[in-house]
C-alpha positions in Angstrom: -7.7 -13.0 24.6 -6.9 -14.9 20.6 -8.8 -14.2 17.9 -8.3 -15.0 14.4 -9.1 -13.2 11.1 -12.2 -14.3 9.9 -13.5 -13.3 13.7 -12.0 -9.7 13.2 -14.0 -9.7 9.5 -17.3 -8.1 10.2 -17.3 -6.5 14.0 -18.6 -3.5 14.7 -16.4 -0.9 15.4 -17.4 2.2 18.1 -16.0 5.8 18.2 -14.9 6.1 22.4 -15.4 10.0 22.6 -19.1 10.0 20.7 -20.3 6.3 20.9 -21.3 6.7 17.0 -20.9 2.5 15.3 -18.6 3.8 12.5 -19.2 0.6 11.1 -18.0 -3.0 10.0 -14.5 -4.4 9.7 -14.4 -4.8 5.6 -10.6 -5.7 5.9 -7.5 -5.5 7.5 -4.0 -4.7 6.2 -0.8 -6.5 7.0 3.0 -5.9 7.2 3.8 -8.3 5.0 7.6 -8.0 6.3 7.2 -7.7 10.1 3.5 -9.9 9.7 2.4 -6.9 12.0 -1.4 -5.7 11.5 -1.3 -2.4 10.1 -4.8 -0.9 10.4 -8.7 -1.7 9.8 -10.5 -1.1 7.1 -14.6 -0.4 7.1 -15.7 -0.4 3.2 -18.1 2.7 2.7 -21.8 3.4 2.4 -23.3 3.1 -1.2 -25.1 6.2 -1.5 -28.7 5.9 -2.8 -28.9 2.0 -3.6 -25.1 1.9 -5.1 -26.4 3.9 -8.0 -23.8 6.7 -7.5 -21.1 5.2 -5.7 -20.2 4.4 -2.1 -18.7 6.9 0.9 -15.2 7.3 1.3 -13.7 3.7 3.1 -12.7 4.5 6.6 -9.1 3.5 7.3 -8.3 2.6 11.1 -4.6 2.6 12.0 -3.6 0.4 14.6 -2.5 2.9 16.9 -6.3 4.1 17.4 -7.3 1.3 18.2 -8.5 1.2 22.3 -9.9 -2.6 22.6 -11.6 -5.5 20.2 -14.0 -7.2 22.4 -16.3 -9.9 21.4 -18.6 -8.4 18.9 -17.5 -4.8 19.2 -13.6 -2.8 18.1 -13.8 0.7 20.1 -11.3 3.2 18.8 -10.0 5.5 20.7 -8.4 9.0 19.0 -10.7 11.4 17.8 -10.0 12.5 14.3 -11.7 13.5 10.8 -13.5 9.9 11.4 -15.0 9.9 15.0 -16.6 12.9 15.5 
């Protein structure tokens, strides 16, 4: 399956272990030298309408991604963001 970067953005990210929706892909990190994708970034949610900043961004390493589907990305490893 081929996918463009624009198509990856705004896909829903779900933890396989709990079924919890972690958020939506906001950005992608690449290794420029090798051209490989390093991680996906989910931007933190605003606190109190953005008045008190936002929660911390979630960085998901490429090795933790189980499946990239047409609408969702499944994360397989049980880590601090997938409780």
